[in-house]
ROSETI-592317 format. One record per residue (C-alpha): residue in three letters; x, y, z. Coordinates in steps of 0.25 Angstrom, whole numbers, always signed. Example, Ala and Ser with C-alpha at 12.3 -4.5 7.8 and 13.67 -1.06 7.14 Angstrom:
! ROSETI-592317
[ALA, [+49, -18, +31]]
[SER, [+55, -4, +29]]
! end
This chain:
! ROSETI-592317
[UNK, [+0, +0, +0]]
[UNK, [+5, +14, -4]]
[UNK, [+1, +26, +5]]
[UNK, [-1, +40, +1]]
[UNK, [+10, +51, -1]]
[UNK, [+3, +58, +11]]
[UNK, [+6, +46, +20]]
[UNK, [+20, +45, +15]]
[UNK, [+23, +60, +18]]
[UNK, [+16, +58, +32]]
[UNK, [+26, +47, +35]]
[UNK, [+36, +57, +37]]
[UNK, [+34, +60, +52]]
[UNK, [+40, +63, +65]]
[UNK, [+45, +77, +61]]
[UNK, [+49, +73, +47]]
[UNK, [+42, +80, +35]]
[UNK, [+44, +82, +20]]
[UNK, [+50, +95, +23]]
[UNK, [+61, +88, +31]]
[UNK, [+63, +78, +20]]
[UNK, [+68, +89, +10]]
[UNK, [+83, +88, +15]]
[UNK, [+93, +79, +8]]
[UNK, [+93, +64, +11]]
[UNK, [+105, +54, +10]]
[UNK, [+96, +44, +3]]
[UNK, [+82, +45, -3]]
[UNK, [+74, +32, -6]]
[UNK, [+64, +37, -16]]
[UNK, [+50, +31, -21]]
[UNK, [+50, +18, -12]]
[UNK, [+39, +11, -7]]
[UNK, [+41, +13, +8]]
[UNK, [+38, +2, +18]]
[UNK, [+41, +9, +31]]
[UNK, [+42, -2, +41]]
[UNK, [+30, +2, +49]]
[UNK, [+20, -8, +42]]
[UNK, [+12, +4, +36]]
[UNK, [+9, +3, +21]]
[UNK, [+21, +6, +11]]
[UNK, [+21, +20, +3]]
[UNK, [+30, +26, -7]]
[UNK, [+40, +36, -3]]
[UNK, [+54, +40, -1]]
[UNK, [+64, +38, +10]]
[UNK, [+74, +48, +13]]
[UNK, [+87, +45, +22]]
[UNK, [+96, +54, +28]]
[UNK, [+108, +49, +36]]
[UNK, [+104, +36, +43]]
[UNK, [+89, +40, +44]]
[UNK, [+77, +41, +36]]
[UNK, [+75, +56, +33]]
[UNK, [+61, +56, +26]]
[UNK, [+50, +47, +20]]
[UNK, [+40, +52, +10]]
[UNK, [+37, +54, -4]]
[UNK, [+45, +62, -14]]
[UNK, [+56, +65, -5]]
[UNK, [+66, +75, -12]]
[UNK, [+78, +68, -18]]
[UNK, [+85, +81, -20]]
[UNK, [+97, +81, -11]]
[UNK, [+96, +66, -7]]
[UNK, [+110, +60, -8]]
[UNK, [+105, +46, -13]]
[UNK, [+91, +43, -19]]
[UNK, [+86, +29, -21]]
[UNK, [+74, +26, -29]]
[UNK, [+66, +16, -22]]
[UNK, [+54, +15, -31]]
[UNK, [+47, +1, -31]]
[UNK, [+55, -3, -19]]
[UNK, [+51, -4, -4]]
[UNK, [+58, +5, +6]]
[UNK, [+58, +0, +20]]
[UNK, [+65, +0, +33]]
[UNK, [+77, -9, +33]]
[UNK, [+74, -23, +39]]
[UNK, [+78, -27, +53]]
[UNK, [+83, -42, +54]]
[UNK, [+80, -46, +69]]
[UNK, [+90, -57, +69]]
[UNK, [+102, -61, +61]]
[UNK, [+116, -66, +63]]
[UNK, [+127, -56, +61]]
[UNK, [+139, -63, +68]]
[UNK, [+147, -59, +55]]
[UNK, [+143, -45, +54]]
[UNK, [+157, -39, +56]]
[UNK, [+162, -47, +44]]
[UNK, [+149, -46, +36]]
[UNK, [+144, -31, +39]]
[UNK, [+136, -29, +27]]
[UNK, [+126, -40, +31]]
[UNK, [+122, -41, +16]]
[UNK, [+112, -53, +17]]
[UNK, [+104, -44, +27]]
[UNK, [+105, -31, +19]]
[UNK, [+100, -38, +7]]
[UNK, [+87, -42, +15]]
[UNK, [+85, -27, +18]]
[UNK, [+89, -29, +33]]
[UNK, [+95, -16, +39]]
[UNK, [+96, -21, +54]]
[UNK, [+100, -34, +59]]
[UNK, [+98, -39, +74]]
[UNK, [+109, -48, +76]]
[UNK, [+103, -56, +88]]
[UNK, [+113, -66, +92]]
[UNK, [+107, -80, +94]]
[UNK, [+118, -91, +94]]
[UNK, [+129, -82, +89]]
[UNK, [+140, -74, +96]]
[UNK, [+139, -59, +100]]
[UNK, [+149, -50, +95]]
[UNK, [+158, -46, +107]]
[UNK, [+160, -35, +112]]
[UNK, [+147, -30, +106]]
[UNK, [+151, -16, +107]]
[UNK, [+164, -18, +99]]
[UNK, [+156, -25, +88]]
[UNK, [+146, -14, +87]]
[UNK, [+157, -4, +86]]
[UNK, [+165, -12, +76]]
[UNK, [+155, -18, +66]]
[UNK, [+150, -10, +54]]
[UNK, [+139, -16, +46]]
[UNK, [+128, -14, +36]]
[UNK, [+115, -17, +44]]
[UNK, [+111, -12, +58]]
[UNK, [+113, -23, +68]]
[UNK, [+108, -26, +82]]
[UNK, [+117, -34, +91]]
[UNK, [+113, -43, +103]]
[UNK, [+119, -50, +116]]
[UNK, [+120, -65, +112]]
[UNK, [+116, -75, +122]]
[UNK, [+123, -86, +115]]
[UNK, [+136, -79, +114]]
[UNK, [+135, -74, +129]]
[UNK, [+132, -88, +134]]
[UNK, [+144, -94, +126]]
[UNK, [+153, -84, +131]]
[UNK, [+150, -86, +145]]
[UNK, [+146, -101, +145]]
[UNK, [+151, -107, +132]]
[UNK, [+142, -119, +127]]
[UNK, [+138, -123, +141]]
[UNK, [+124, -130, +143]]
[UNK, [+121, -124, +157]]
[UNK, [+116, -112, +164]]
[UNK, [+125, -101, +166]]
[UNK, [+131, -99, +180]]
[UNK, [+128, -86, +187]]
[UNK, [+141, -80, +183]]
[UNK, [+139, -84, +168]]
[UNK, [+126, -78, +168]]
[UNK, [+131, -65, +173]]
[UNK, [+142, -65, +163]]
[UNK, [+131, -68, +152]]
[UNK, [+123, -56, +157]]
[UNK, [+135, -47, +157]]
[UNK, [+137, -51, +142]]
[UNK, [+123, -47, +139]]
[UNK, [+124, -34, +147]]
[UNK, [+137, -31, +139]]
[UNK, [+131, -34, +126]]
[UNK, [+119, -25, +128]]
[UNK, [+128, -14, +133]]
[UNK, [+136, -16, +120]]
[UNK, [+124, -14, +111]]
[UNK, [+116, -28, +111]]
[UNK, [+101, -26, +108]]
[UNK, [+98, -38, +117]]
[UNK, [+100, -52, +120]]
[UNK, [+100, -63, +109]]
[UNK, [+99, -78, +112]]
[UNK, [+99, -90, +103]]
[UNK, [+93, -100, +113]]
[UNK, [+92, -112, +103]]
[UNK, [+107, -113, +102]]
[UNK, [+119, -118, +110]]
[UNK, [+123, -112, +120]]
[UNK, [+111, -103, +122]]
[UNK, [+101, -114, +122]]
[UNK, [+108, -119, +135]]
[UNK, [+102, -106, +142]]
[UNK, [+90, -106, +150]]
[UNK, [+79, -95, +149]]
[UNK, [+84, -88, +162]]
[UNK, [+98, -86, +157]]
[UNK, [+92, -79, +145]]
[UNK, [+83, -70, +153]]
[UNK, [+95, -66, +162]]
[UNK, [+103, -62, +149]]
[UNK, [+90, -55, +143]]
[UNK, [+88, -47, +156]]
[UNK, [+102, -41, +153]]
[UNK, [+98, -37, +139]]
[UNK, [+84, -31, +145]]
[UNK, [+92, -21, +153]]
[UNK, [+97, -15, +141]]
[UNK, [+83, -15, +134]]
[UNK, [+88, -26, +125]]
[UNK, [+81, -37, +118]]
[UNK, [+80, -53, +119]]
[UNK, [+82, -59, +105]]
[UNK, [+82, -74, +104]]
[UNK, [+83, -86, +95]]
[UNK, [+74, -94, +104]]
[UNK, [+78, -107, +111]]
[UNK, [+69, -115, +102]]
[UNK, [+62, -113, +89]]
[UNK, [+57, -127, +87]]
[UNK, [+51, -136, +98]]
[UNK, [+54, -126, +109]]
[UNK, [+49, -114, +102]]
[UNK, [+37, -111, +111]]
[UNK, [+45, -112, +124]]
[UNK, [+56, -104, +117]]
[UNK, [+47, -92, +114]]
[UNK, [+42, -93, +128]]
[UNK, [+56, -92, +133]]
[UNK, [+59, -81, +124]]
[UNK, [+47, -73, +129]]
[UNK, [+51, -76, +144]]
[UNK, [+65, -71, +142]]
[UNK, [+60, -58, +137]]
[UNK, [+49, -56, +147]]
[UNK, [+58, -59, +159]]
[UNK, [+70, -52, +154]]
[UNK, [+61, -40, +150]]
[UNK, [+66, -38, +136]]
[UNK, [+60, -39, +121]]
[UNK, [+61, -53, +115]]
[UNK, [+63, -56, +100]]
[UNK, [+63, -70, +95]]
[UNK, [+72, -71, +83]]
[UNK, [+66, -79, +71]]
[UNK, [+54, -85, +78]]
[UNK, [+51, -98, +71]]
[UNK, [+45, -112, +74]]
[UNK, [+56, -122, +69]]
[UNK, [+55, -137, +67]]
[UNK, [+44, -145, +60]]
[UNK, [+38, -149, +74]]
[UNK, [+35, -134, +77]]
[UNK, [+29, -129, +65]]
[UNK, [+17, -119, +69]]
[UNK, [+23, -116, +82]]
[UNK, [+25, -102, +78]]
[UNK, [+11, -99, +82]]
[UNK, [+13, -102, +97]]
[UNK, [+26, -95, +97]]
[UNK, [+20, -82, +92]]
[UNK, [+9, -84, +102]]
[UNK, [+18, -84, +113]]
[UNK, [+25, -71, +108]]
[UNK, [+12, -64, +106]]
[UNK, [+8, -67, +120]]
[UNK, [+20, -61, +126]]
[UNK, [+19, -49, +117]]
[UNK, [+5, -47, +121]]
[UNK, [+9, -47, +136]]
[UNK, [+19, -36, +133]]
[UNK, [+32, -43, +130]]
[UNK, [+41, -38, +119]]
[UNK, [+43, -50, +110]]
[UNK, [+45, -52, +95]]
[UNK, [+51, -61, +85]]
[UNK, [+56, -62, +71]]
[UNK, [+57, -72, +60]]
[UNK, [+64, -76, +47]]
[UNK, [+55, -80, +35]]
[UNK, [+60, -94, +33]]
[UNK, [+56, -108, +37]]
[UNK, [+70, -113, +40]]
[UNK, [+80, -108, +50]]
[UNK, [+95, -109, +52]]
[UNK, [+103, -113, +63]]
[UNK, [+114, -122, +69]]
[UNK, [+113, -137, +69]]
[UNK, [+113, -136, +84]]
[UNK, [+98, -134, +83]]
[UNK, [+96, -149, +81]]
[UNK, [+103, -153, +93]]
[UNK, [+99, -153, +108]]
[UNK, [+107, -142, +115]]
[UNK, [+113, -152, +125]]
[UNK, [+121, -159, +113]]
[UNK, [+127, -146, +109]]
[UNK, [+131, -141, +123]]
[UNK, [+146, -137, +126]]
[UNK, [+150, -137, +111]]
[UNK, [+153, -145, +99]]
[UNK, [+163, -155, +106]]
[UNK, [+153, -158, +117]]
[UNK, [+143, -161, +106]]
[UNK, [+153, -171, +99]]
[UNK, [+155, -178, +112]]
[UNK, [+140, -180, +114]]
[UNK, [+138, -186, +100]]
[UNK, [+149, -195, +101]]
[UNK, [+142, -202, +113]]
[UNK, [+132, -212, +106]]
[UNK, [+122, -210, +117]]
[UNK, [+122, -195, +117]]
[UNK, [+122, -195, +102]]
[UNK, [+109, -204, +102]]
[UNK, [+103, -195, +112]]
[UNK, [+106, -183, +103]]
[UNK, [+101, -189, +91]]
[UNK, [+88, -193, +98]]
[UNK, [+86, -178, +102]]
[UNK, [+89, -173, +89]]
[UNK, [+78, -182, +82]]
[UNK, [+68, -174, +91]]
[UNK, [+75, -161, +88]]
[UNK, [+75, -162, +73]]
[UNK, [+60, -160, +70]]
[UNK, [+59, -149, +80]]
[UNK, [+70, -141, +74]]
[UNK, [+71, -145, +60]]
[UNK, [+61, -149, +49]]
[UNK, [+56, -163, +46]]
[UNK, [+69, -169, +41]]
[UNK, [+83, -168, +37]]
[UNK, [+80, -159, +25]]
[UNK, [+76, -148, +35]]
[UNK, [+90, -145, +40]]
[UNK, [+99, -138, +30]]
[UNK, [+114, -136, +32]]
[UNK, [+119, -121, +31]]
[UNK, [+133, -123, +36]]
[UNK, [+140, -136, +40]]
[UNK, [+155, -133, +40]]
[UNK, [+160, -147, +40]]
[UNK, [+152, -150, +27]]
[UNK, [+150, -137, +19]]
[UNK, [+143, -145, +8]]
[UNK, [+131, -147, +16]]
[UNK, [+128, -132, +16]]
[UNK, [+114, -130, +11]]
[UNK, [+110, -145, +12]]
[UNK, [+101, -152, +22]]
[UNK, [+102, -163, +31]]
[UNK, [+94, -172, +22]]
[UNK, [+104, -169, +11]]
[UNK, [+116, -173, +20]]
[UNK, [+109, -186, +24]]
[UNK, [+106, -189, +9]]
[UNK, [+120, -187, +5]]
[UNK, [+125, -196, +16]]
[UNK, [+115, -207, +12]]
[UNK, [+108, -206, +26]]
[UNK, [+93, -206, +29]]
[UNK, [+87, -192, +28]]
[UNK, [+80, -194, +41]]
[UNK, [+80, -185, +54]]
[UNK, [+88, -196, +62]]
[UNK, [+98, -195, +52]]
[UNK, [+98, -180, +51]]
[UNK, [+100, -180, +66]]
[UNK, [+113, -188, +64]]
[UNK, [+118, -179, +54]]
[UNK, [+115, -167, +63]]
[UNK, [+123, -173, +74]]
[UNK, [+135, -176, +64]]
[UNK, [+135, -162, +59]]
[UNK, [+134, -156, +73]]
[UNK, [+147, -165, +77]]
[UNK, [+154, -157, +66]]
[UNK, [+150, -143, +71]]
[UNK, [+135, -142, +66]]
[UNK, [+129, -134, +55]]
[UNK, [+120, -122, +52]]
[UNK, [+108, -126, +46]]
[UNK, [+95, -122, +40]]
[UNK, [+83, -129, +46]]
[UNK, [+70, -130, +38]]
[UNK, [+61, -131, +50]]
[UNK, [+51, -120, +50]]
[UNK, [+36, -118, +45]]
[UNK, [+32, -107, +35]]
[UNK, [+19, -105, +43]]
[UNK, [+27, -102, +55]]
[UNK, [+36, -92, +48]]
[UNK, [+23, -85, +42]]
[UNK, [+16, -85, +56]]
[UNK, [+28, -79, +63]]
[UNK, [+31, -69, +51]]
[UNK, [+16, -63, +52]]
[UNK, [+16, -61, +67]]
[UNK, [+16, -46, +71]]
[UNK, [+29, -48, +79]]
[UNK, [+37, -54, +68]]
[UNK, [+49, -48, +63]]
[UNK, [+60, -54, +54]]
[UNK, [+75, -58, +55]]
[UNK, [+84, -66, +46]]
[UNK, [+91, -74, +56]]
[UNK, [+102, -73, +46]]
[UNK, [+117, -73, +45]]
[UNK, [+127, -64, +38]]
[UNK, [+129, -71, +25]]
[UNK, [+133, -68, +10]]
[UNK, [+131, -76, -3]]
[UNK, [+145, -81, -3]]
[UNK, [+144, -92, +7]]
[UNK, [+136, -100, +17]]
[UNK, [+122, -106, +17]]
[UNK, [+114, -97, +25]]
[UNK, [+99, -98, +28]]
[UNK, [+91, -89, +18]]
[UNK, [+87, -80, +29]]
[UNK, [+100, -73, +29]]
[UNK, [+98, -68, +15]]
[UNK, [+83, -67, +14]]
[UNK, [+74, -66, +26]]
[UNK, [+69, -52, +25]]
[UNK, [+67, -52, +10]]
[UNK, [+60, -66, +11]]
[UNK, [+50, -60, +20]]
[UNK, [+47, -49, +10]]
[UNK, [+47, -58, -2]]
[UNK, [+40, -70, +3]]
[UNK, [+31, -66, +14]]
[UNK, [+28, -52, +9]]
[UNK, [+28, -51, -6]]
[UNK, [+25, -66, -9]]
[UNK, [+16, -71, +2]]
[UNK, [+10, -58, +8]]
[UNK, [+12, -63, +22]]
[UNK, [+17, -49, +26]]
[UNK, [+15, -36, +20]]
[UNK, [+27, -29, +16]]
[UNK, [+24, -18, +26]]
[UNK, [+23, -28, +37]]
[UNK, [+35, -36, +33]]
[UNK, [+44, -23, +33]]
[UNK, [+38, -19, +46]]
[UNK, [+42, -33, +52]]
[UNK, [+56, -30, +46]]
[UNK, [+58, -16, +51]]
[UNK, [+50, -7, +60]]
[UNK, [+46, -19, +69]]
[UNK, [+60, -25, +72]]
[UNK, [+65, -10, +73]]
[UNK, [+54, -7, +84]]
[UNK, [+57, -21, +91]]
[UNK, [+72, -17, +92]]
[UNK, [+69, -3, +97]]
[UNK, [+75, +3, +84]]
[UNK, [+65, +14, +83]]
[UNK, [+73, +21, +72]]
[UNK, [+73, +9, +62]]
[UNK, [+63, +1, +55]]
[UNK, [+55, +11, +49]]
[UNK, [+56, +21, +37]]
[UNK, [+53, +34, +44]]
[UNK, [+60, +47, +45]]
[UNK, [+71, +47, +56]]
[UNK, [+73, +32, +56]]
[UNK, [+86, +25, +52]]
[UNK, [+87, +23, +37]]
[UNK, [+87, +8, +37]]
[UNK, [+80, +6, +23]]
[UNK, [+77, -6, +14]]
[UNK, [+73, -4, -1]]
[UNK, [+68, -17, -7]]
[UNK, [+60, -22, -19]]
[UNK, [+48, -29, -13]]
[UNK, [+45, -37, -26]]
[UNK, [+60, -42, -27]]
[UNK, [+64, -44, -12]]
[UNK, [+68, -58, -11]]
[UNK, [+76, -68, -2]]
[UNK, [+84, -77, -12]]
[UNK, [+91, -85, -1]]
[UNK, [+86, -100, +0]]
[UNK, [+89, -112, +8]]
[UNK, [+97, -118, -3]]
[UNK, [+103, -106, -9]]
[UNK, [+104, -96, +2]]
[UNK, [+115, -86, -2]]
[UNK, [+107, -75, -9]]
[UNK, [+104, -61, -5]]
[UNK, [+90, -57, -5]]
[UNK, [+85, -47, -16]]
[UNK, [+76, -35, -17]]
[UNK, [+83, -26, -7]]
[UNK, [+87, -14, -15]]
[UNK, [+92, -4, -5]]
[UNK, [+95, -5, +10]]
[UNK, [+99, +7, +19]]
[UNK, [+104, +5, +34]]
[UNK, [+105, +18, +42]]
[UNK, [+103, +26, +29]]
[UNK, [+115, +20, +22]]
[UNK, [+113, +11, +10]]
[UNK, [+118, -3, +12]]
[UNK, [+111, -9, -1]]
[UNK, [+109, +0, -13]]
[UNK, [+102, -6, -25]]
[UNK, [+105, -20, -20]]
[UNK, [+120, -17, -18]]
[UNK, [+127, -17, -5]]
[UNK, [+133, -3, -2]]
[UNK, [+144, -8, +8]]
[UNK, [+138, +2, +19]]
[UNK, [+138, -2, +33]]
[UNK, [+129, +7, +40]]
[UNK, [+123, -3, +50]]
[UNK, [+122, +0, +65]]
[UNK, [+121, -8, +77]]
[UNK, [+107, -7, +84]]
[UNK, [+106, +0, +97]]
[UNK, [+97, -5, +108]]
[UNK, [+85, +3, +110]]
[UNK, [+82, +11, +123]]
[UNK, [+70, +2, +124]]
[UNK, [+67, -12, +117]]
[UNK, [+58, -12, +105]]
[UNK, [+44, -17, +106]]
[UNK, [+35, -26, +97]]
! end
């Protein structure tokens, strides 16, 4: 829907007027179709930028004196997209984050789940220069490993005090909150009370609690309850990253999970979630093993499986785990990276078993998983989610988006397609093709909604005075091109991208600019 010229002019509010728009601009986007991030109908107009801020929005803004004019006719002009969770451990060596830029992403929340926290965080913030804006977090997994290694036990009083001190120092050095990856070793050795104690530290700084929950499969409902309890007791906002119901046995459970979150929000708790638009997830092969088998590291695992009785117990438990965490058979697990045998990249457990002349059964797949784990394990893609759950979660009023992606480039590796295409996939598949969301609604979930949640009140909207994080894209051509079997392709359709008023993509080409900033913690946490 296109609104009137009068409505477009009225959009210039808060002390801004057409008269104030007569001065020169650093950049002027002319004749675009503006989707401003608020969810209101699109309109045709111009966006003027001065320095790192939006200076004016309206129709027929004067081009005279503008240093750079871009014709955005037939293109959508929107706020830059905000990725609520991605893995940026190699940001210092890959500062352009091109696979994210080419999705229209201008801000990335690098919430640490099972990965290490840069340390000292303050030195890292001072040293690193990058293209996107980035939010940093205190990482529970890194903190626990630093204090306790891979021990499967509760922390002592002294160890807990040391862990609390590391959260405190991380928050003082710029972390936005505490992030956990409770499905992985050693974080899954932690009890709820340990997380509450650490979250209380983040709460004192008006921080957030962000989590990859303890279980997204058979323990999903209990994991949601645990997450909400942590936020309630520690008194801080809770964000569940990539909410999903994994494992064939749990298809449909998203409805109950969403109901629990709705009930908590109705009682006044600040809670929300995000998702990526795929029916497969990617993680370590550790997921297929009971946590006791992985305690104390790789050598301890090898000793356990060398004992026939312990190995038999392990295999029996894994037969139970397989349908809970994976799909209906060996073909549901695809190998992304297995360093001892690079040729398995992209192939499934079923392919491996067939090549070896072994039965393509779940018991045989369990034996293969144990064999792979004795060699260090692998990173896999698990085809174990239901499209109906993805759609139900996406439509929910609290849903935002993430990539859960890695810093990748087309020259190597075998990543999950989400690293290249999550945001374009939403706009192509679920907006343009299937009409599950309107364009305005999808853009709001990618922009103003996460900006508000994170307390970043000067981002996420196209409005005078806001930071000029702007994406210009072709709504008819935007498309994810990365697939599960041929992943290394950038998305298409993003024409121009500005971060803090600086072009990082122009006419589809990377400029080499690195205008990104580390996000600052708000004085008060954001709201739903």
